[in-house]
Every structure is written in structure tokens, then in C-alpha cells.
N, C-alpha and C positions, 0 to 999 in steps of 0.2 A: 813838111807839107803832107797832106793826105789826098784823098780823091777829090776830084773837082766836078763841076757842072751837075747833070742829072744824077750821077752816082752819089754825090754828096747829099742831095735831096733824099735819095733812097736810104742813105745812111741814117739821117735824122728821122725819117718816116719809120724805119725799122727799130730805132731806139724807142720812138713814141708807142708803136704797137707792142713792143716787148715790155714797156712799163705798164701798158693796159693789161697785158697777159699776166704780168707779175701781180697787179692788183686783183685780176680775176681769180688767180690762184689763192690769194688771201682771202677773197670773198667766199670761194668754194670751201676753203678750209674752215672759215668761220661758220658757214651754213652747215657743214658737215657736224662740226662740234655742237651747234645748236640742235640738230636733229638728234645727235647722241644723247644730249642731256635734256631734251624737251620733256616737260612735266608729263604730258599726256601719254606719249609713247613709252616713256620710262616706267610709269606706273602699270602699263599693260604688259610690257615684255619682260618684267620681273616676276610675273605670276607663275604659280606652280600648282599643278593639279595632281596631287599624290606624287608619283614619280615622273610625271610628265611636265616638262618645262614649256612655257610658251615660245612659239616659233621665233627663231632668232635670225631669219633670213634678212630682215630689214637691217639688223645691226652689221651684218656682214657687208651689205651694200654701203652702209655709212663709213665703215672702216676702209673700204676701198676708196670712197670719196675723200677721206682724210688723206690717204696716201697720194691720191691724184693732186689735191690742193698743194701738198708740200712739194711734190715734184715740179709742179707748174711754177711754183715761186722760185725754185732752184733754176730751172730752165729760163724763166723769164730774166733772172739776174744775169745768167750766163749769156744770153742774148744781148741785153743792154751793154754789158762789158765789152763783148766781142764787137758790137757795132761801133762803139766810141773808140776802142783800140784799133779798129780795122784789121783785125786778126782773122786771117783765113782759117787757121786752125780752130779757133774758138767758134767762128761762124759755121764751120763744117760740122763740128760736134754739136752745135746747136741745132742745125738742120736735121741731123741724124736723130736727136732726141725728140724733135718735132714729129718726125714721121712715125716714130715708135708710139709716141703719145697719141697721135691722131688715129693710128691703126687700133690702139687699145680703146680709144674713145668710141670709135665706130663699132668695134666688137661689143663693148659694153652697152651701147645704144640698142643694137640688135637684140642682145640678150634681155635687156630691160623691157623692150617692147614686146618681146614674145613671152615674157614672164611678169607683165605688168600687173596682172591680177593675182599672182601667186601669194604675195604677202598678205593681202586682205583675206584671201581665201583660207590660208592656214590659220589666221587668227579667228576667222568665222567658225571654222571646224572646231578649234580649241574652245571657243565660247559655247558652241552648241553641245559639246561633250560635257562641260560644266553645267549647262542649263539642264540637260537631260538627267544628269546625276542629282542636281539640287532640287529640281521641280518635280520630275516624274518618278524618281526612285524613292524608296523608303529607307529609313535608317539615318544614321549620322553621316552627313555629307558636309562637314564643316569646311574642307578645302574647296569644294565646288561652290559653296555658298560665298566663301571669301572672294573667289575669282569673279562670281557675278556681281557681288557688291561693289568691287573695285571697278569693273568695267562700266556698271551703271552710274556710279558716282563721277568717274572720270569723263565720260562722254554724255552724261545726262540723258540716258536712254533707258529702255527696258524691254527685255524679250525679243523674240524673233519675229514678231509681227503676226505670229499664228496662234498665239495662246487665247484660250477661251476664258469665260467667266469662272470655270471650274478651278483654275489655277490662280485666280485673282488674289485670294487670300494669301497664298504662298508668295506670291510676287510682291505683295505689298511690303513685306519685311525686307526684301532685297532691293526694292526700288525707291530711293529717297524721294523722288518726285511724287510717287503715289502715296507715300506714308504722310506727305505734307498736304495732301489734297483735302479740302474741306469735306465734311460728312455729308453735306447736302448735294454734293455732285453725284450724279447717276453713274452707274457702272458703264453704260454705253458711252457716255461722254468722257469718262476717264480712259476707256480703251481707245477712243478715237483721238484723244490728245497725246497719246503715249508714242514716242519716237522709237522706231525700229532700231535695234543695235546693229543688225546686219548693214543697214544703210549707213550708219554713223561710222562703222569700221572701214567701210569702202571709202567714204568721204575723207576720213582722216589720212589715210595713206595715199589716196588718189591726188589730194592737194599737195602733199609733200613731194610725190614723184613728179608732179607737174612742174614745181619750182626747180627741181633737179634737171628736168628736161630742157627748160628754157635756158638755164646756165650753161648746159652742155652745148646747145646750139650756138649761143653766143661766142663761146670759147672756140668752137670748131671754125666759125667764120674768121675769127682772129688768126687762128693757127694757119689757115690757108694763105692769108695775106703775108704772115710772117715768112712762110716757106718760100713764097715767091720773092720777097724783098731780100731775104738772106742770100738766095742763089744769085740774084742780080748784083748784090753788092759784092759778093765773092768774085763774080766774073769781072766787075768793075775795078776791084782791087788788083786782080791778077793782070788785067790789061793796062792799068795805070802806068805811065811812064816813070812815075816817082819810084815804083817798085822795080 
């Protein structure tokens, strides 16, 4: 026989939440792998401007997310098994792992909030450097032009939103959308319909960070319930007359 009454309900509730936690770990792992191999971000983050590589802060965050997803799946399995077996040792280990994970998640959330604009700012700076070299400088700037062309094709944008008609001819070769514009379209209309690459870069990473934030919030709520249930179940097992 095992625990009875309300403690038995807590046992199955803990198993249920741990199963959800295990699934959430799988979802986070899947989302992290998708972010790592996403076509848009991959094309942008492999770019190189001379000796300067595109900023990799985003990939560092993704690798951390992959590790978190894998650990969550392991901890979720540990919690499920500990709840079914009614093992105080496994439940205690599970609780300790949850506390560590929760502390890491809170720390990561604070860091992410404080540096939420860092990734897009780094890429915008990288883009501006390539833009200045390719558009404003003279001479052979094939690396800079390759960076601009890759960004423009990937995000369907062009320029920093500040270019004038003076640089329109240079931009046409580097902006696929402009090169396909009919000849009867006026310069003013063309500039008006051009999407700013700064805004596109901010949107690209803001949307992805938004998804990560929602996932982290859901997981944090589940973890709080699991910590409560695991301690209640441990106390119930210890006080049960069967043991």
C-alpha cells in the first residue's frame, strides 16, 4: 500500500504536473533547435565582414535554451518516477533540481530583460558598418556588399531609412525589391515603399524573444506548483503509517 486520502491526490497531481513539465522541456528543446536552424537567423548570423563575424549573442542564448530543455526533460522524468514510486529520496532530489532550475530561470529572465535589445543592436551596428563601407566608401567592398545583399534578401528590406536619392543607384544593385520595381515608378514612391532594415532586424529578434518569454513564464508557474506538491507529498509519505 502507498499513501492514502488527500496525499494520494497530491501524488497524481504531481505526476500530472511533472508530465506537463517534461512535455514543456521537449517543447523548449524543439523551439531552441528551431531557433538555431531558422533560415532567417542562420543566414544573418553566418555573415562575415572582413575579419569581423556577425554577433553570436543570439546563438549563445539558444544554446543555453537547448541545455535548459534537456535538463527539464530529465528532471520531469525524475519527478514522475519519484511520484509513482513514492520515493522520498527521488522527490527530495527532484525538489533540489527544481529550486536550482527556478533560480537559474529567474536569473536568466532578469538578464534577458536587461539585455533584451542587445542582440538587435549588435546586428544593427554590424549592418551599419557594412552599409557605410558598401554605399559611402569607394573601392572594392565585396564583403560589405555581400552582407547587405544577404540582409536585404532575407528580410526583404533596404537601407537604414536615412538614405537619399544620391545613393539610390548604388542601392538598386543591392536591394532585390528595388531592382524589380517597374521603370515608371517615381523615385519618391520607391523610397516611400522601402522597408527600413533597422526595424526589420528589431522585429525579427523581438518576436523570437517574445516566444521565449512566454514559454519561460508558463514553465515558471508549473515549477512553483511542482515544488509545493513535491514537498507536500514528501511530508505525506514520511507521516504515512504504511512507512
